[in-house]
LOBAFI-686586 format. One record per residue (C-alpha): x, y, z; chain; residue in one letter. Coordinates in nm, 3 decimals. Layout:
<r X="X" Y="Y" Z="Z" cadena="A" residuo="a"/>
...
//
This chain:
<r X="-2.095" Y="5.807" Z="8.356" cadena="A" residuo="m"/>
<r X="-1.746" Y="5.914" Z="8.242" cadena="A" residuo="l"/>
<r X="-1.605" Y="5.823" Z="8.584" cadena="A" residuo="a"/>
<r X="-1.754" Y="5.473" Z="8.564" cadena="A" residuo="i"/>
<r X="-1.616" Y="5.417" Z="8.215" cadena="A" residuo="l"/>
<r X="-1.270" Y="5.540" Z="8.316" cadena="A" residuo="l"/>
<r X="-1.274" Y="5.324" Z="8.628" cadena="A" residuo="r"/>
<r X="-1.365" Y="5.017" Z="8.420" cadena="A" residuo="l"/>
<r X="-1.106" Y="5.097" Z="8.153" cadena="A" residuo="f"/>
<r X="-0.823" Y="5.141" Z="8.405" cadena="A" residuo="i"/>
<r X="-0.931" Y="4.832" Z="8.600" cadena="A" residuo="g"/>
<r X="-0.941" Y="4.614" Z="8.288" cadena="A" residuo="i"/>
<r X="-0.606" Y="4.755" Z="8.175" cadena="A" residuo="t"/>
<r X="-0.436" Y="4.660" Z="8.502" cadena="A" residuo="f"/>
<r X="-0.594" Y="4.315" Z="8.521" cadena="A" residuo="v"/>
<r X="-0.491" Y="4.243" Z="8.161" cadena="A" residuo="a"/>
<r X="-0.139" Y="4.373" Z="8.227" cadena="A" residuo="a"/>
<r X="-0.095" Y="4.135" Z="8.521" cadena="A" residuo="s"/>
<r X="-0.184" Y="3.808" Z="8.349" cadena="A" residuo="i"/>
<r X="0.139" Y="3.726" Z="8.157" cadena="A" residuo="d"/>
<r X="0.355" Y="3.852" Z="8.443" cadena="A" residuo="k"/>
<r X="0.185" Y="3.624" Z="8.695" cadena="A" residuo="i"/>
<r X="0.230" Y="3.330" Z="8.457" cadena="A" residuo="g"/>
<r X="0.603" Y="3.385" Z="8.404" cadena="A" residuo="d"/>
<r X="0.769" Y="3.578" Z="8.688" cadena="A" residuo="p"/>
<r X="1.116" Y="3.473" Z="8.568" cadena="A" residuo="g"/>
<r X="1.067" Y="3.641" Z="8.230" cadena="A" residuo="k"/>
<r X="0.920" Y="3.945" Z="8.403" cadena="A" residuo="f"/>
<r X="1.226" Y="3.962" Z="8.632" cadena="A" residuo="a"/>
<r X="1.446" Y="3.966" Z="8.321" cadena="A" residuo="t"/>
<r X="1.241" Y="4.257" Z="8.184" cadena="A" residuo="i"/>
<r X="1.271" Y="4.451" Z="8.511" cadena="A" residuo="i"/>
<r X="1.646" Y="4.389" Z="8.504" cadena="A" residuo="y"/>
<r X="1.653" Y="4.525" Z="8.146" cadena="A" residuo="g"/>
<r X="1.541" Y="4.867" Z="8.268" cadena="A" residuo="y"/>
<r X="1.884" Y="4.896" Z="8.436" cadena="A" residuo="s"/>
<r X="1.737" Y="5.101" Z="8.721" cadena="A" residuo="l"/>
<r X="1.691" Y="4.869" Z="9.014" cadena="A" residuo="f"/>
<r X="1.934" Y="4.688" Z="9.246" cadena="A" residuo="p"/>
<r X="1.955" Y="4.315" Z="9.186" cadena="A" residuo="g"/>
<r X="1.819" Y="4.216" Z="9.526" cadena="A" residuo="w"/>
<r X="1.480" Y="4.380" Z="9.458" cadena="A" residuo="i"/>
<r X="1.418" Y="4.243" Z="9.107" cadena="A" residuo="i"/>
<r X="1.295" Y="3.890" Z="9.188" cadena="A" residuo="n"/>
<r X="1.064" Y="3.993" Z="9.475" cadena="A" residuo="p"/>
<r X="0.927" Y="4.273" Z="9.255" cadena="A" residuo="s"/>
<r X="0.864" Y="4.034" Z="8.968" cadena="A" residuo="a"/>
<r X="0.660" Y="3.812" Z="9.198" cadena="A" residuo="i"/>
<r X="0.468" Y="4.077" Z="9.395" cadena="A" residuo="v"/>
<r X="0.408" Y="4.356" Z="9.142" cadena="A" residuo="l"/>
<r X="0.178" Y="4.158" Z="8.907" cadena="A" residuo="p"/>
<r X="-0.044" Y="4.060" Z="9.200" cadena="A" residuo="f"/>
<r X="-0.060" Y="4.422" Z="9.315" cadena="A" residuo="v"/>
<r X="-0.169" Y="4.517" Z="8.961" cadena="A" residuo="e"/>
<r X="-0.425" Y="4.234" Z="8.955" cadena="A" residuo="l"/>
<r X="-0.580" Y="4.312" Z="9.294" cadena="A" residuo="f"/>
<r X="-0.584" Y="4.690" Z="9.238" cadena="A" residuo="a"/>
<r X="-0.743" Y="4.638" Z="8.895" cadena="A" residuo="g"/>
<r X="-1.004" Y="4.398" Z="9.033" cadena="A" residuo="l"/>
<r X="-1.080" Y="4.632" Z="9.324" cadena="A" residuo="a"/>
<r X="-1.138" Y="4.913" Z="9.078" cadena="A" residuo="l"/>
<r X="-1.357" Y="4.697" Z="8.854" cadena="A" residuo="l"/>
<r X="-1.566" Y="4.569" Z="9.144" cadena="A" residuo="l"/>
<r X="-1.586" Y="4.903" Z="9.321" cadena="A" residuo="g"/>
<r X="-1.426" Y="4.760" Z="9.636" cadena="A" residuo="v"/>
<r X="-1.212" Y="5.027" Z="9.803" cadena="A" residuo="v"/>
<r X="-1.188" Y="5.215" Z="9.471" cadena="A" residuo="p"/>
<r X="-1.002" Y="5.513" Z="9.618" cadena="A" residuo="r"/>
<r X="-0.731" Y="5.290" Z="9.763" cadena="A" residuo="s"/>
<r X="-0.708" Y="5.099" Z="9.434" cadena="A" residuo="a"/>
<r X="-0.673" Y="5.428" Z="9.247" cadena="A" residuo="l"/>
<r X="-0.399" Y="5.544" Z="9.482" cadena="A" residuo="m"/>
<r X="-0.206" Y="5.220" Z="9.422" cadena="A" residuo="i"/>
<r X="-0.258" Y="5.241" Z="9.046" cadena="A" residuo="i"/>
<r X="-0.157" Y="5.607" Z="9.038" cadena="A" residuo="t"/>
<r X="0.160" Y="5.525" Z="9.232" cadena="A" residuo="s"/>
<r X="0.243" Y="5.237" Z="8.998" cadena="A" residuo="l"/>
<r X="0.184" Y="5.454" Z="8.692" cadena="A" residuo="l"/>
<r X="0.411" Y="5.722" Z="8.837" cadena="A" residuo="f"/>
<r X="0.692" Y="5.467" Z="8.881" cadena="A" residuo="v"/>
<r X="0.634" Y="5.332" Z="8.528" cadena="A" residuo="f"/>
<r X="0.642" Y="5.686" Z="8.384" cadena="A" residuo="i"/>
<r X="0.968" Y="5.769" Z="8.563" cadena="A" residuo="v"/>
<r X="1.133" Y="5.440" Z="8.454" cadena="A" residuo="a"/>
<r X="1.027" Y="5.482" Z="8.091" cadena="A" residuo="i"/>
<r X="1.131" Y="5.848" Z="8.084" cadena="A" residuo="t"/>
<r X="1.476" Y="5.774" Z="8.226" cadena="A" residuo="i"/>
<r X="1.534" Y="5.500" Z="7.969" cadena="A" residuo="n"/>
<r X="1.408" Y="5.718" Z="7.684" cadena="A" residuo="l"/>
<r X="1.635" Y="6.005" Z="7.789" cadena="A" residuo="l"/>
<r X="1.941" Y="5.786" Z="7.798" cadena="A" residuo="r"/>
<r X="1.850" Y="5.616" Z="7.469" cadena="A" residuo="g"/>
<r X="1.831" Y="5.274" Z="7.633" cadena="A" residuo="h"/>
<r X="1.629" Y="5.007" Z="7.451" cadena="A" residuo="q"/>
<r X="1.419" Y="4.796" Z="7.685" cadena="A" residuo="f"/>
<r X="1.129" Y="4.556" Z="7.690" cadena="A" residuo="d"/>
<r X="0.818" Y="4.712" Z="7.836" cadena="A" residuo="c"/>
<r X="0.671" Y="4.398" Z="7.991" cadena="A" residuo="g"/>
<r X="0.337" Y="4.576" Z="8.009" cadena="A" residuo="c"/>
<r X="0.095" Y="4.329" Z="7.853" cadena="A" residuo="f"/>
<r X="0.310" Y="4.073" Z="7.677" cadena="A" residuo="s"/>
<r X="0.643" Y="3.952" Z="7.804" cadena="A" residuo="l"/>
<r X="0.767" Y="3.917" Z="7.446" cadena="A" residuo="s"/>
<r X="0.743" Y="4.286" Z="7.348" cadena="A" residuo="e"/>
<r X="1.056" Y="4.461" Z="7.232" cadena="A" residuo="t"/>
<r X="1.054" Y="4.837" Z="7.252" cadena="A" residuo="s"/>
<r X="1.195" Y="5.082" Z="7.003" cadena="A" residuo="t"/>
<r X="1.238" Y="5.448" Z="7.090" cadena="A" residuo="a"/>
<r X="0.915" Y="5.531" Z="6.905" cadena="A" residuo="l"/>
<r X="0.711" Y="5.258" Z="7.074" cadena="A" residuo="s"/>
<r X="0.860" Y="5.356" Z="7.411" cadena="A" residuo="a"/>
<r X="0.749" Y="5.714" Z="7.345" cadena="A" residuo="f"/>
<r X="0.392" Y="5.595" Z="7.278" cadena="A" residuo="w"/>
<r X="0.413" Y="5.376" Z="7.585" cadena="A" residuo="l"/>
<r X="0.498" Y="5.688" Z="7.784" cadena="A" residuo="l"/>
<r X="0.206" Y="5.876" Z="7.625" cadena="A" residuo="v"/>
<r X="-0.029" Y="5.589" Z="7.711" cadena="A" residuo="r"/>
<r X="0.089" Y="5.577" Z="8.073" cadena="A" residuo="d"/>
<r X="0.058" Y="5.955" Z="8.104" cadena="A" residuo="l"/>
<r X="-0.300" Y="5.933" Z="7.974" cadena="A" residuo="a"/>
<r X="-0.382" Y="5.655" Z="8.223" cadena="A" residuo="l"/>
<r X="-0.216" Y="5.859" Z="8.497" cadena="A" residuo="f"/>
<r X="-0.427" Y="6.165" Z="8.407" cadena="A" residuo="a"/>
<r X="-0.744" Y="5.952" Z="8.413" cadena="A" residuo="c"/>
<r X="-0.652" Y="5.807" Z="8.753" cadena="A" residuo="a"/>
<r X="-0.580" Y="6.155" Z="8.894" cadena="A" residuo="i"/>
<r X="-0.915" Y="6.275" Z="8.757" cadena="A" residuo="y"/>
<r X="-1.092" Y="5.986" Z="8.929" cadena="A" residuo="l"/>
<r X="-0.907" Y="6.051" Z="9.254" cadena="A" residuo="l"/>
<r X="-1.015" Y="6.415" Z="9.245" cadena="A" residuo="q"/>
<r X="-1.372" Y="6.322" Z="9.154" cadena="A" residuo="k"/>
<r X="-1.393" Y="6.068" Z="9.438" cadena="A" residuo="n"/>
<r X="-1.236" Y="6.295" Z="9.698" cadena="A" residuo="q"/>
<r X="-1.423" Y="6.272" Z="10.028" cadena="A" residuo="p"/>
<r X="-1.626" Y="6.582" Z="10.090" cadena="A" residuo="h"/>
<r X="-1.542" Y="6.772" Z="10.405" cadena="A" residuo="r"/>
<r X="-1.811" Y="6.951" Z="10.595" cadena="A" residuo="s"/>
<r X="-1.725" Y="7.300" Z="10.705" cadena="A" residuo="r"/>
//
């Protein structure tokens, strides 16, 4: 039961996070640029593709279609988000998260809680990956 609830929670979270980004890829590109981590040539394609990856991985998790693959994608995305947030926190850089609303402005404290939230989601996704590990016969 816990696994089902976690799967639904993570799936809903990623679907919800994709909506504003899909609607305004230009604003999302500006937010990605604000992280000051990525080369310019990758920002626009990322702003267009990433929200759809979040949407499809979230929907796959919600619907139970290739849930292990969806979890692997989500875990990878969360890892990248955690690294990007951590780097910006360590260097004291203020940035917009762009997680759910493209109009969020992050302070150091809210960025810290953002990191805590992503770490919790990451831990849940890892738990689900371990729980859904294919069993090997010996």
